[in-house]
C-alpha positions as semicolon CSV with decimal commas, in nm:
position;residue;x (nm);y (nm);z (nm)
1;X;15,945;20,432;-6,491
2;X;15,764;20,287;-6,791
3;X;15,915;19,947;-6,714
4;X;15,772;19,951;-6,361
5;X;15,412;20,003;-6,471
6;X;15,356;19,647;-6,601
7;X;15,516;19,509;-6,286
8;X;15,284;19,720;-6,067
9;X;14,988;19,604;-6,265
10;X;15,094;19,242;-6,228
11;X;15,138;19,286;-5,853
12;X;14,797;19,452;-5,825
13;X;14,628;19,178;-6,025
14;X;14,805;18,917;-5,814
15;X;14,684;19,086;-5,494
16;X;14,327;19,102;-5,625
17;X;14,340;18,738;-5,734
18;X;14,474;18,625;-5,398
19;X;14,211;18,829;-5,213
20;X;13,928;18,691;-5,424
21;X;14,066;18,340;-5,391
22;X;14,091;18,380;-5,014
23;X;13,731;18,505;-4,993
24;X;13,609;18,219;-5,212
25;X;13,798;17,965;-5,002
26;X;13,657;18,111;-4,680
27;X;13,304;18,107;-4,823
28;X;13,342;17,746;-4,935
29;X;13,500;17,649;-4,603
30;X;13,223;17,823;-4,410
31;X;12,956;17,660;-4,629
32;X;13,101;17,314;-4,564
33;X;13,085;17,383;-4,192
34;X;12,729;17,517;-4,218
35;X;12,585;17,180;-4,319
36;X;12,382;16,983;-4,066
37;X;12,440;16,608;-4,046
38;X;12,240;16,353;-3,847
39;X;12,499;16,124;-3,689
40;X;12,252;15,890;-3,521
41;X;11,940;15,875;-3,306
42;X;11,781;15,646;-3,046
43;X;11,410;15,588;-2,988
44;X;11,307;15,515;-2,631
45;X;11,154;15,177;-2,550
46;X;10,992;15,185;-2,203
47;X;10,992;14,875;-1,983
48;X;10,742;14,602;-2,062
49;X;10,563;14,646;-1,730
50;X;10,420;14,973;-1,867
51;X;10,244;14,824;-2,168
52;X;9,885;14,936;-2,218
53;X;9,690;14,630;-2,331
54;X;9,321;14,648;-2,402
55;X;9,242;14,468;-2,078
56;X;9,452;14,723;-1,890
57;X;9,275;15,011;-2,067
58;X;8,938;14,866;-1,974
59;X;9,035;14,830;-1,608
60;X;9,160;15,191;-1,598
61;X;8,832;15,317;-1,741
62;X;8,610;15,103;-1,523
63;X;8,770;15,227;-1,199
64;X;8,694;15,590;-1,292
65;X;8,395;15,675;-1,071
66;X;8,291;15,961;-1,299
67;X;8,214;15,731;-1,589
68;X;7,875;15,584;-1,648
69;X;7,780;15,330;-1,913
70;X;7,756;15,601;-2,182
71;X;8,110;15,731;-2,117
72;X;8,255;15,380;-2,103
73;X;8,088;15,283;-2,427
74;X;8,209;15,601;-2,598
75;X;8,571;15,553;-2,490
76;X;8,572;15,183;-2,577
77;X;8,454;15,266;-2,927
78;X;8,719;15,534;-2,965
79;X;8,981;15,290;-2,846
80;X;8,869;15,023;-3,094
81;X;8,907;15,264;-3,388
82;X;9,222;15,450;-3,290
83;X;9,461;15,218;-3,477
84;X;9,663;15,165;-3,157
85;X;9,777;14,810;-3,076
86;X;9,857;14,610;-2,762
87;X;10,223;14,712;-2,726
88;X;10,205;15,083;-2,638
89;X;10,319;15,236;-2,308
90;X;10,164;15,457;-2,041
91;X;10,297;15,632;-1,725
92;X;10,374;15,426;-1,418
93;X;10,133;15,629;-1,206
94;X;9,841;15,490;-1,408
95;X;9,950;15,132;-1,338
96;X;9,970;15,227;-0,970
97;X;9,607;15,341;-0,987
98;X;9,698;15,705;-0,917
99;X;9,584;15,867;-1,241
100;X;9,339;16,079;-1,042
101;X;9,607;16,173;-0,785
102;X;9,919;16,217;-0,997
103;X;10,173;16,472;-0,881
104;X;10,474;16,669;-0,998
105;X;10,714;16,388;-0,915
106;X;10,530;16,155;-1,153
107;X;10,623;16,386;-1,441
108;X;10,983;16,407;-1,322
109;X;11,008;16,028;-1,289
110;X;10,860;15,978;-1,636
111;X;11,117;16,210;-1,792
112;X;11,408;16,072;-1,591
113;X;11,336;15,718;-1,711
114;X;11,351;15,840;-2,070
115;X;11,661;16,059;-2,021
116;X;11,861;15,783;-1,854
117;X;11,774;15,528;-2,120
118;X;11,768;15,699;-2,459
119;X;12,039;15,962;-2,409
120;X;12,280;15,717;-2,247
121;X;12,204;15,471;-2,527
122;X;12,284;15,736;-2,788
123;X;12,622;15,818;-2,632
124;X;12,708;15,448;-2,611
125;X;12,601;15,394;-2,971
126;X;12,796;15,685;-3,119
127;X;13,103;15,683;-2,894
128;X;13,065;16,049;-2,797
129;X;13,060;16,159;-2,434
130;X;12,824;16,413;-2,270
131;X;13,110;16,662;-2,247
132;X;13,150;16,656;-2,625
133;X;12,808;16,820;-2,665
134;X;12,813;17,192;-2,750
135;X;12,437;17,250;-2,788
136;X;12,148;17,083;-2,606
137;X;11,787;17,125;-2,720
138;X;11,497;16,968;-2,531
139;X;11,132;16,978;-2,636
140;X;10,857;16,857;-2,404
141;X;10,519;17,016;-2,460
142;X;10,321;17,029;-2,133
143;X;10,577;16,965;-1,857
144;X;10,795;17,263;-1,775
145;X;10,948;17,222;-1,425
146;X;11,199;17,446;-1,253
147;X;11,492;17,398;-1,309
148;X;11,405;17,318;-1,669
149;X;11,446;16,975;-1,822
150;X;11,755;17,075;-2,022
151;X;11,927;17,176;-1,694
152;X;11,823;16,842;-1,549
153;X;12,002;16,662;-1,833
154;X;12,311;16,881;-1,796
155;X;12,321;16,805;-1,424
156;X;12,266;16,431;-1,462
157;X;12,531;16,382;-1,732
158;X;12,783;16,637;-1,604
159;X;12,793;16,838;-1,925
160;X;13,024;17,135;-1,981
161;X;12,959;17,477;-1,826
162;X;12,970;17,652;-2,164
163;X;12,704;17,429;-2,325
164;X;12,424;17,623;-2,498
165;X;12,107;17,469;-2,351
166;X;11,758;17,538;-2,485
167;X;11,422;17,424;-2,347
168;X;11,123;17,435;-2,583
169;X;10,769;17,388;-2,449
170;X;10,412;17,447;-2,567
171;X;10,495;17,373;-2,933
172;X;10,297;17,049;-2,956
173;X;10,381;16,751;-3,172
174;X;10,575;16,961;-3,423
175;X;10,846;17,067;-3,177
176;X;11,113;16,826;-3,303
177;X;11,163;17,022;-3,623
178;X;11,160;17,349;-3,429
179;X;11,461;17,220;-3,238
180;X;11,626;17,095;-3,557
181;X;11,586;17,445;-3,700
182;X;11,745;17,599;-3,391
183;X;12,034;17,352;-3,410
184;X;12,089;17,433;-3,777
185;X;12,088;17,808;-3,709
186;X;12,337;17,771;-3,424
187;X;12,567;17,571;-3,651
188;X;12,551;17,839;-3,920
189;X;12,617;18,115;-3,667
190;X;12,919;17,934;-3,523
191;X;13,065;17,816;-3,854
192;X;13,338;17,728;-3,927
193;X;13,372;17,604;-3,569
194;X;13,253;17,243;-3,534
195;X;12,935;17,194;-3,331
196;X;12,787;16,879;-3,178
197;X;12,416;16,920;-3,097
198;X;12,194;16,688;-2,892
199;X;11,819;16,713;-2,968
200;X;11,587;16,546;-2,716
201;X;11,214;16,506;-2,797
202;X;10,946;16,360;-2,573
203;X;10,620;16,423;-2,392
204;X;10,523;16,382;-2,026
205;X;10,180;16,219;-2,013
206;X;10,148;16,215;-1,634
207;X;10,076;16,590;-1,593
208;X;9,822;16,592;-1,878
209;X;9,639;16,264;-1,812
210;X;9,268;16,348;-1,840
211;X;9,018;16,172;-1,613
212;X;8,705;16,376;-1,687
213;X;8,406;16,304;-1,910
214;X;8,418;16,580;-2,171
215;X;8,409;16,378;-2,493
216;X;8,630;16,614;-2,690
217;X;8,897;16,569;-2,423
218;X;8,875;16,190;-2,400
219;X;9,047;16,132;-2,733
220;X;9,391;16,160;-2,579
221;X;9,331;15,841;-2,381
222;X;9,294;15,646;-2,706
223;X;9,591;15,807;-2,883
224;X;9,876;15,939;-2,671
225;X;10,143;15,710;-2,533
226;X;10,486;15,735;-2,370
227;X;10,792;15,760;-2,591
228;X;11,085;15,980;-2,681
229;X;11,391;16,014;-2,897
230;X;11,741;16,157;-2,875
231;X;11,944;16,258;-3,181
232;X;12,303;16,378;-3,235
233;X;12,375;16,629;-3,511
234;X;12,690;16,806;-3,626
235;X;12,823;17,049;-3,883
236;X;13,171;16,895;-3,877
237;X;13,254;16,777;-4,234
238;X;13,516;16,543;-4,089
239;X;13,228;16,341;-3,942
240;X;13,006;16,337;-4,251
241;X;13,133;15,988;-4,336
242;X;12,971;15,863;-4,016
243;X;12,645;16,048;-4,071
244;X;12,320;15,876;-4,161
245;X;12,160;16,176;-4,330
246;X;12,218;16,538;-4,424
247;X;11,960;16,808;-4,363
248;X;11,871;17,004;-4,676
249;X;11,571;17,223;-4,595
250;X;11,345;17,312;-4,303
251;X;11,015;17,490;-4,361
252;X;10,776;17,598;-4,086
253;X;10,418;17,712;-4,130
254;X;10,138;17,807;-3,893
255;X;9,772;17,876;-3,965
256;X;9,689;17,997;-3,613
257;X;9,517;18,305;-3,754
258;X;9,233;18,075;-3,857
259;X;8,997;18,023;-3,562
260;X;8,911;17,660;-3,646
261;X;9,277;17,568;-3,688
262;X;9,376;17,746;-3,367
263;X;9,115;17,558;-3,163
264;X;9,173;17,216;-3,326
265;X;9,382;17,118;-3,020
266;X;9,330;17,328;-2,711
267;X;9,436;17,285;-2,350
268;X;9,152;17,391;-2,123
269;X;8,937;17,295;-1,826
270;X;8,609;17,110;-1,863
271;X;8,281;17,189;-1,686
272;X;8,414;17,016;-1,372
273;X;8,737;17,223;-1,376
274;X;8,944;16,921;-1,480
275;X;9,229;17,022;-1,712
276;X;9,299;16,837;-2,034
277;X;9,336;16,870;-2,410
278;X;9,033;16,924;-2,627
279;X;9,074;16,769;-2,973
280;X;8,824;16,903;-3,225
281;X;8,692;16,715;-3,526
282;X;8,831;16,997;-3,742
283;X;9,181;16,861;-3,674
284;X;9,222;16,664;-4,002
285;X;9,109;16,968;-4,202
286;X;9,349;17,192;-4,008
287;X;9,634;16,948;-4,074
288;X;9,567;16,948;-4,450
289;X;9,544;17,327;-4,456
290;X;9,869;17,368;-4,264
291;X;10,046;17,112;-4,487
292;X;9,927;17,292;-4,800
293;X;10,057;17,622;-4,660
294;X;10,388;17,459;-4,581
295;X;10,415;17,307;-4,929
296;X;10,383;17,647;-5,098
297;X;10,729;17,728;-4,967
298;X;10,870;17,377;-4,968
299;X;10,776;17,263;-5,320
300;X;11,005;17,506;-5,511
301;X;11,299;17,374;-5,307
302;X;11,246;16,999;-5,343
303;X;11,076;16,930;-5,677
304;X;11,265;16,893;-6,006
305;X;11,243;17,161;-6,275
306;X;11,015;16,954;-6,500
307;X;10,753;16,924;-6,225
308;X;10,775;17,295;-6,143
309;X;10,728;17,379;-6,511
310;X;10,423;17,151;-6,525
311;X;10,274;17,316;-6,218
312;X;10,337;17,665;-6,355
313;X;10,181;17,575;-6,690
314;X;9,877;17,424;-6,519
315;X;9,835;17,734;-6,303
316;X;9,855;17,968;-6,604
317;X;9,605;17,755;-6,795
318;X;9,354;17,762;-6,510
319;X;9,397;18,137;-6,471
320;X;9,336;18,192;-6,842
321;X;9,018;17,985;-6,817
322;X;8,920;18,220;-6,532
323;X;8,837;17,944;-6,297
324;X;8,723;18,079;-5,963
325;X;8,882;17,795;-5,771
326;X;9,231;17,700;-5,877
327;X;9,341;17,348;-5,784
328;X;9,698;17,238;-5,841
329;X;9,780;16,869;-5,824
330;X;10,136;16,844;-5,695
331;X;10,318;16,517;-5,755
332;X;10,538;16,511;-5,445
333;X;10,689;16,179;-5,547
334;X;10,891;16,347;-5,822
335;X;11,112;16,496;-5,550
336;X;11,056;16,265;-5,253
337;X;11,141;15,896;-5,208
338;X;11,005;15,842;-4,856
339;X;10,741;16,019;-4,648
340;X;10,808;16,035;-4,275
341;X;10,471;16,160;-4,147
342;X;10,379;16,231;-3,787
343;X;10,161;15,946;-3,660
344;X;9,904;16,178;-3,507
345;X;9,602;15,958;-3,566
346;X;9,418;15,757;-3,829
347;X;9,212;16,056;-3,944
348;X;9,518;16,278;-3,995
349;X;9,706;16,007;-4,184
350;X;9,409;15,940;-4,410
351;X;9,350;16,311;-4,476
352;X;9,711;16,368;-4,583
353;X;9,710;16,054;-4,794
354;X;9,390;16,150;-4,974
355;X;9,462;16,519;-5,031
356;X;9,820;16,484;-5,150
357;X;9,799;16,178;-5,371
358;X;9,997;15,937;-5,156
359;X;9,972;15,558;-5,173
360;X;9,930;15,315;-4,887
361;X;10,299;15,225;-4,900
362;X;10,381;15,594;-4,843
363;X;10,182;15,615;-4,520
364;X;10,257;15,260;-4,403
365;X;10,547;15,362;-4,174
366;X;10,329;15,621;-4,003
367;X;10,032;15,388;-3,970
368;X;10,246;15,105;-3,828
369;X;10,416;15,345;-3,586
370;X;10,075;15,452;-3,457
371;X;9,983;15,086;-3,408
372;X;10,305;14,986;-3,229
373;X;10,385;15,300;-3,028
374;X;10,074;15,520;-3,037
375;X;10,106;15,896;-3,077
376;X;10,427;15,980;-2,891
377;X;10,392;16,350;-2,970
378;X;10,705;16,526;-3,104
379;X;10,915;16,210;-3,102
380;X;10,682;16,012;-3,329
381;X;10,861;16,099;-3,655
382;X;11,180;15,940;-3,521
383;X;10,993;15,612;-3,467
384;X;10,856;15,642;-3,823
385;X;11,209;15,701;-3,955
386;X;11,335;15,405;-3,751
387;X;11,065;15,185;-3,908
388;X;11,188;15,276;-4,258
389;X;11,545;15,209;-4,154
390;X;11,457;14,882;-3,983
391;X;11,286;14,764;-4,301
392;X;11,602;14,843;-4,500
393;X;11,423;15,095;-4,722
394;X;11,666;15,385;-4,685
395;X;11,938;15,377;-4,950
396;X;12,220;15,613;-5,035
397;X;12,091;15,917;-5,222
398;X;11,727;15,873;-5,115
399;X;11,531;16,182;-5,016
400;X;11,317;16,168;-4,702
401;X;11,045;16,424;-4,635
402;X;10,975;16,453;-4,261
403;X;10,644;16,621;-4,175
404;X;10,515;16,709;-3,830
405;X;10,182;16,854;-3,719
406;X;10,115;17,034;-3,392
407;X;9,869;17,248;-3,201
408;X;9,840;17,608;-3,310
409;X;9,791;17,479;-3,581
410;X;10,138;17,415;-3,721
411;X;10,300;17,208;-3,991
412;X;10,679;17,184;-3,996
413;X;10,870;16,989;-4,258
414;X;11,226;16,910;-4,353
415;X;11,408;16,724;-4,629
416;X;11,688;16,478;-4,556
417;X;11,942;16,325;-4,795
418;X;12,039;15,968;-4,700
419;X;12,419;15,946;-4,686
420;X;12,446;15,568;-4,716
421;X;12,250;15,243;-4,697
422;X;12,121;15,220;-4,339
423;X;11,928;14,938;-4,175
424;X;11,950;14,978;-3,797
425;X;11,634;14,828;-3,643
426;X;11,669;15,027;-3,322
427;X;11,363;15,017;-3,096
428;X;11,183;14,804;-3,359
429;X;11,434;14,520;-3,334
430;X;11,208;14,277;-3,147
431;X;10,901;14,331;-3,365
432;X;10,999;14,471;-3,705
433;X;10,946;14,137;-3,879
434;X;10,584;14,133;-3,759
435;X;10,508;14,448;-3,956
436;X;10,324;14,562;-4,155
437;X;10,016;14,404;-3,998
438;X;9,722;14,330;-4,224
439;X;9,481;14,525;-4,006
440;X;9,521;14,775;-3,723
441;X;9,174;14,701;-3,588
442;X;9,169;14,606;-3,220
443;X;9,054;14,243;-3,219
444;X;9,090;14,221;-2,841
445;X;8,775;14,427;-2,802
446;X;8,561;14,146;-2,940
447;X;8,498;14,020;-2,589
448;X;8,360;14,360;-2,497
449;X;8,080;14,332;-2,751
450;X;7,839;14,540;-2,550
451;X;8,015;14,853;-2,671
452;X;7,834;14,810;-3,004
453;X;7,488;14,813;-2,848
454;X;7,450;15,192;-2,863
455;X;7,208;15,331;-3,119
456;X;7,394;15,660;-3,147
457;X;7,760;15,671;-3,237
458;X;7,940;16,005;-3,230
459;X;8,293;15,864;-3,230
460;X;8,338;15,941;-3,600
461;X;8,663;16,130;-3,539
462;X;8,855;15,814;-3,627
């Protein structure tokens, strides 16, 4: 009996060891399959016959019977300061002269053109087929038809019956990272099963094209343009060698409880019952506030220990001095190599640059994206990322901070790790060598010199 005791103990220890080893292996295996990798993405380039040149913009404005000289002058001045160039794109219905009589089909046609180009291009580029997709996430802010846009994509591409399809609307320009967060959560929930997720981001301008004369609602004409992006993501570690980047963190923040932030961008009707989006001059301030709120949670995850220690020491010192207003200067560059900022407008870009200690080279991709493509809503950050890639700036091991701003007011951010040197020019291929431009001022407006004759200028938003 005494001789059996050591053997029993050995067997028990062996069982415990095997159990713990099995649990550790399962945890490690599950963790590996909980990662989120960006395989590739495609930015939509509309046809050249939809380009919005300055001359085209002027003709669109001049045929609006509601506009007098004051409204024309105001919009021309906004347009000259918006930082938007001659290569951006607008809906086909505007070229057809139907901006005052647009219909539901115009929105459908606008989305179909994007779906059939960018999504098909992504499948061709990656070698995957529509039936390989397990999860589909579509975000379009203002256009929500029935059946929904995600069902329209499933129908057009003949995707599987068991695909998990999501349709996100009303989330503004920050919706891309909302969908990335959903994709990441689905991958974690399904781990260790491999998941292939398709994220589609765009905006339908046709339904929201504003033709009234409320000045706070005219800003969209100078900023928003057609665009879109489609991205493929996976949690399959067997495909990580093909991936461009790996997702590390996603942080979402909203300051909607603040009245000024909530009303910074607001869909409403004007005095003539014409619907549109009111953009308040408090927008840059709301963006900075939302970004600061976001950074409170993001900073501990992305900055190195030495910077966190410096921040903590500075905070304690200011508290000991009993300063009423504590200001912490965060050096984001200690944990970030590239800043992929939403190209929402010149004022937003400048506000973020000034308040968070960024240099011109940090905001260059966002500024050049605004000039080439305009504000393409939720898809804009993919054009910014494509600019960095096209310039050959993304190297293995680099860290990319992607930041989006949206109505509400929201700031969503995520950190990517670059998996290898990447330099695909994508939608920028035909023009990347022309950038950066020395100035984003609209020189084409020189021939419309009468816009500068006004004594009063209230277009200071830009």
